[in-house]
C-alpha positions as CSV (number, residue, x, y, z in Angstrom):
1,M,91.6,131.0,136.5
2,L,87.8,131.3,135.9
3,G,85.4,131.9,138.8
4,I,81.8,130.6,138.6
5,I,79.2,131.7,141.1
6,G,77.0,128.6,141.0
7,G,74.0,127.3,142.8
8,V,71.7,129.7,140.9
9,G,70.5,127.1,140.2
10,P,72.7,124.2,141.0
11,L,71.8,122.0,138.0
12,A,72.7,124.9,135.6
13,S,76.0,125.4,137.3
14,T,77.0,121.8,136.9
15,Y,75.8,121.8,133.2
16,L,78.1,124.9,132.6
17,Y,81.1,123.2,134.1
18,E,80.4,119.9,132.2
19,M,80.2,122.0,129.0
20,I,83.4,123.9,129.6
21,T,85.2,120.6,130.2
22,K,83.8,118.9,127.2
23,K,84.4,121.8,124.7
24,T,87.9,122.5,125.9
25,K,90.7,121.3,123.4
26,A,92.7,119.2,125.7
27,S,94.8,116.1,125.5
28,K,95.6,115.9,129.2
29,D,94.3,117.3,132.5
30,Q,96.8,120.2,132.5
31,D,95.2,121.5,129.2
32,H,91.9,122.3,131.0
33,L,91.0,125.6,132.7
34,D,91.7,126.2,136.3
35,I,88.2,126.9,137.8
36,I,86.7,127.8,141.1
37,L,83.2,126.9,141.3
38,L,81.5,128.6,144.2
39,S,78.1,126.9,144.5
40,H,76.1,129.3,146.7
41,A,72.7,127.7,146.5
42,S,71.4,129.7,149.4
43,I,71.5,133.0,147.6
44,P,67.9,134.4,147.7
45,D,65.8,133.9,144.6
46,R,66.4,136.7,142.1
47,T,62.9,136.8,140.7
48,S,61.4,137.0,144.1
49,Y,63.3,140.2,144.9
50,I,62.8,141.7,141.6
51,L,59.1,141.3,141.8
52,D,58.9,142.4,145.5
53,H,61.8,144.5,146.9
54,S,60.6,143.6,150.5
55,K,62.0,140.2,149.9
56,E,65.5,139.4,150.7
57,N,68.0,141.0,148.3
58,P,70.5,138.7,146.7
59,Y,72.8,141.5,145.7
60,P,74.9,141.7,148.9
61,L,75.7,137.9,148.7
62,L,76.5,138.2,145.0
63,L,78.8,141.1,145.6
64,K,80.5,139.1,148.5
65,D,81.1,136.2,146.2
66,C,82.5,138.3,143.4
67,Q,84.9,140.0,145.8
68,L,86.0,136.6,147.0
69,L,86.7,135.2,143.6
70,E,88.5,138.3,142.8
71,K,90.7,138.0,145.8
72,L,91.5,134.3,144.9
73,G,92.9,135.5,141.6
74,V,90.3,134.7,139.1
75,K,90.5,136.7,135.8
76,M,86.9,136.4,134.8
77,I,83.6,135.7,136.6
78,S,80.6,133.8,135.2
79,I,77.2,133.7,136.8
80,P,75.1,130.9,135.1
81,C,71.8,132.8,135.8
82,N,70.0,135.1,133.3
83,T,68.0,136.9,136.0
84,S,71.2,137.8,138.0
85,C,72.0,140.2,135.1
86,Y,69.5,142.5,136.8
87,F,72.5,143.3,139.1
88,H,75.2,143.1,136.6
89,E,75.9,146.8,136.2
90,Q,76.0,147.4,140.0
91,L,78.3,144.4,140.5
92,Q,80.7,145.4,137.7
93,E,81.1,148.9,139.3
94,E,82.5,147.2,142.4
95,I,84.7,144.5,140.7
96,N,87.9,145.1,138.7
97,I,87.7,142.0,136.7
98,P,85.1,141.3,134.0
99,I,81.8,139.7,134.9
100,S,80.2,138.0,131.9
101,N,76.8,139.3,131.2
102,I,74.9,136.4,129.9
103,V,72.0,138.4,128.5
104,A,74.1,140.9,126.6
105,N,76.2,138.2,125.1
106,T,73.2,136.2,124.1
107,V,71.6,139.2,122.3
108,A,74.9,140.1,120.6
109,Y,75.0,136.4,119.2
110,I,71.5,136.9,117.9
111,K,72.4,140.1,116.2
112,D,75.4,138.4,114.6
113,K,73.2,135.5,113.3
114,G,71.0,138.2,111.6
115,L,67.8,137.1,113.3
116,K,65.0,139.6,113.1
117,K,62.4,138.2,115.4
118,V,62.8,135.9,118.6
119,A,60.7,134.7,121.4
120,I,61.7,135.0,125.0
121,L,61.3,132.1,127.5
122,A,62.5,133.3,130.8
123,T,61.6,133.7,134.5
124,L,59.0,136.4,135.4
125,G,61.9,138.3,137.0
126,T,63.8,138.5,133.8
127,V,60.7,139.4,131.7
128,K,59.5,141.9,134.2
129,S,62.8,143.7,134.4
130,K,63.0,143.7,130.6
131,L,66.5,142.4,130.5
132,Y,66.2,140.8,127.2
133,Q,63.8,143.3,125.8
134,K,66.0,146.3,126.3
135,E,69.0,144.5,124.8
136,L,67.0,143.3,121.7
137,E,65.7,146.9,121.2
138,K,69.2,148.2,121.0
139,Y,69.5,146.3,117.7
140,N,65.9,146.7,116.5
141,I,65.3,143.0,117.0
142,E,61.6,142.2,117.3
143,Y,60.5,139.9,120.1
144,V,57.5,138.1,121.5
145,L,57.0,136.7,124.9
146,A,56.1,133.1,125.6
147,N,53.2,132.0,127.9
148,Q,54.6,133.0,131.3
149,E,52.5,130.6,133.3
150,K,53.7,127.6,131.3
151,V,57.3,128.8,131.3
152,T,57.2,129.5,135.1
153,N,55.7,126.0,135.8
154,I,58.5,124.3,133.8
155,I,61.3,126.2,135.6
156,Y,60.1,126.3,139.2
157,G,57.5,123.5,139.1
158,R,59.6,121.0,137.3
159,V,63.3,121.6,136.6
160,K,64.2,123.2,140.0
161,K,62.5,120.3,141.7
162,G,64.4,117.7,139.7
163,L,61.3,116.6,137.8
164,E,61.4,115.6,134.2
165,V,60.0,117.8,131.3
166,S,58.8,116.4,128.0
167,K,59.5,117.6,124.5
168,E,55.7,118.0,124.1
169,E,55.6,120.5,127.0
170,I,58.2,122.7,125.3
171,D,56.4,122.4,121.9
172,D,53.1,123.4,123.6
173,I,54.8,126.8,124.5
174,T,56.6,127.3,121.2
175,N,54.5,126.0,118.5
176,N,52.2,129.1,118.3
177,L,54.9,131.7,118.7
178,D,55.6,133.8,115.7
179,A,59.4,133.9,115.8
180,E,62.6,132.6,114.0
181,A,64.2,131.4,117.2
182,F,63.6,130.9,120.9
183,I,65.7,132.2,123.6
184,L,66.1,129.9,126.5
185,G,66.4,132.8,128.9
186,C,66.7,130.8,132.0
187,T,69.6,128.4,132.7
188,E,67.2,125.8,133.9
189,L,65.8,125.9,130.4
190,S,69.3,125.6,129.0
191,V,69.6,122.3,130.7
192,L,66.6,121.0,128.8
193,K,68.2,121.7,125.3
194,G,70.6,118.8,125.7
195,Q,68.3,116.6,127.6
196,L,65.5,116.9,125.0
197,N,67.7,117.4,122.0
198,L,66.1,120.6,121.0
199,D,67.0,121.9,117.6
200,N,69.1,125.0,116.6
201,R,66.0,127.3,116.7
202,F,66.4,127.2,120.5
203,I,69.2,129.6,121.5
204,D,71.0,128.5,124.6
205,P,72.8,131.3,126.6
206,L,75.0,128.8,128.3
207,E,76.3,127.4,125.1
208,I,77.2,131.1,124.1
209,E,78.7,131.6,127.7
210,V,81.0,128.6,127.2
211,D,82.3,129.7,123.8
212,L,83.0,133.2,125.1
213,I,84.8,131.8,128.2
214,L,87.0,129.4,126.1
215,K,87.8,132.2,123.7
216,F,88.7,134.6,126.6
217,F,91.2,132.0,128.1
218,G,92.4,130.8,124.7
219,K,91.1,127.3,125.1
């Protein structure tokens, strides 16, 4: 059984579940994965805490959810939120089953593809905590940062509010970036890849997550 801590954000969680279902090799219901999707939308915003530790800490609730899923018998936990990887090491120390690290998995994919320079589009919390930067530096992969104000506006001002985003708005961010590929380093941005039919230069961590989940469970 797979455990998903969803609600971070809700749209990305449903997108992950949908992709897992669509990409599973199945001819009948019973061929699909058993999944517990715990949609915990009230978990405090991860970026808010990372930028200001006086804000409510999401870690205790993330840990409680991981412990619950472990007790329920899941064999792997997925958290469809790049920024939550800020807490990954701390969480994994407390949990005896693997918690997928969406950031590390994405950078490993980039390394395997032989890419030399990528651009990071992510929340301010992910950027400030250097989650992607540190992983990329391990493999000597160069990176540039996208315009943070524009990226933040798309994530918090549009997607999380259920508002549409145009392809032109994404192009406005990426056209002047000197990079071979663009990391959609927030799962709200992952949702846009399918909606806007973005090309393969846009690396979607959720797509990578789905492939790793299905491989883990032999699906």
